[in-house]
Every structure is written in C-alpha cells, then in structure tokens.
C-alpha angles and dihedrals in degrees: 000000000000142000144167139268107243098181143348126216141180140165129197092208133054107271133138095239129046123213116243115247138198088243144345129212118223115208118205113253092003114061135226112001109243095012120128092229096054117113144095093260127050118291100179103115096223092049093045091060091055096047121341091190096064115114118266105248088165103066094129128028116205125193132187116234089216086076090063088052091053097048088046090064087055091054101264120123110207127167134198113289093018094103093051097260124147097205127032116196138187129204100029127096093226093176091055095055120107125237113275094034113146121219117199108208116198117324101332119352115110129191124191112214111236102173153295127320110239107221115227135205090268086081089069090048088058094045118002109235094018093109091066090054093055096041110059135150126265125222091278094050095256120133114273114207113208102171097106139274134277130226148171125239110247094164123034126223150122118285124195137176109274093033116134120249116213119193119217108190117209122243111275154298089070120217119214121240118264129184114282 
C-alpha cells in the first residue's frame, strides 16, 4: 500500500489552520520542527489543562485529501492545511490503518500512527456545518471520526509535496484506531 504527500504544513502559533510549506522537517520523538504541537509532552491546549505531563501522541496530524473531495461534493471548499493538519496525503486509507502502522514519508521520515484526531467545534467556526461532515456514524451507530489521524515521529527527515508514502503494517492482530 502506498500513496503520495500532497501538501505539508506547519504553524509556530496556535491557529486552526496551518500554512502550506515547501517542506517540513520531522524530528524523531518531537514532531514537526517549528510547529506549535511539537514536543515530547502534549501540546493540545485542552489536553494540557488536564495533564501537561502526558506524552504527546499527537506530534503529527495527517489528513487524506480524499476527505476534501467528499466535503466539496457537500458544498464545502477546504484546502490542504486548513483543518490544521501537517501532512496531507492521497491514495491511502488513513482511517483504516491499525494502531502502530508506520508511514515512511519521502526518503527517511517515519511516523507511527497512534490514533484518530477528534474533531472539535472549531471546525464549524472555520466553515459552518463542516463538523457534521467529518463526524458521521458507523454501521453500528457509533460516531465515526473522519478528520485525520495522529502519530509520533520515530524517524526524522524532510518531507515535501510529491514525496511517496509507504505503509508498513504492524504484525497482527491489528488494533483499530481510537481517539488520542
């Protein structure tokens, strides 16, 4: 299974969107160099209020560009970086990956998938009604979160648009993604 990096984004300040860049540098155990969410401990403001010492399982946010295609059909224009992701991909079912999957981005960067991103009300602040598009229901009636996945950097390197993405599945049994 493989895909492509469509865009890379980072922001040094807390903001819902992240500007696209020509490249980003992933630092092992830390995250995206120069990004507000980089660090060994949690950087998400809500989670920091609960326990600022918890490990940062959200160093890198990855989003599938196919989601933008889907929400466009519902009347919402969303571009790479606008939902706060660091890496936008195409060609990989990110939401279907099991925990522990490793994504090789470009030549050497490696991100280990930790879980799902839980979408927040800020999404409706960006585009009213968009939250309903990224939170659906699964076949059992449980909430289905479609706003990307989170990971930690296990191998550093530079990532650029156009870079290949290789998927390395963990040994089974596979565990489904949960919110981190």
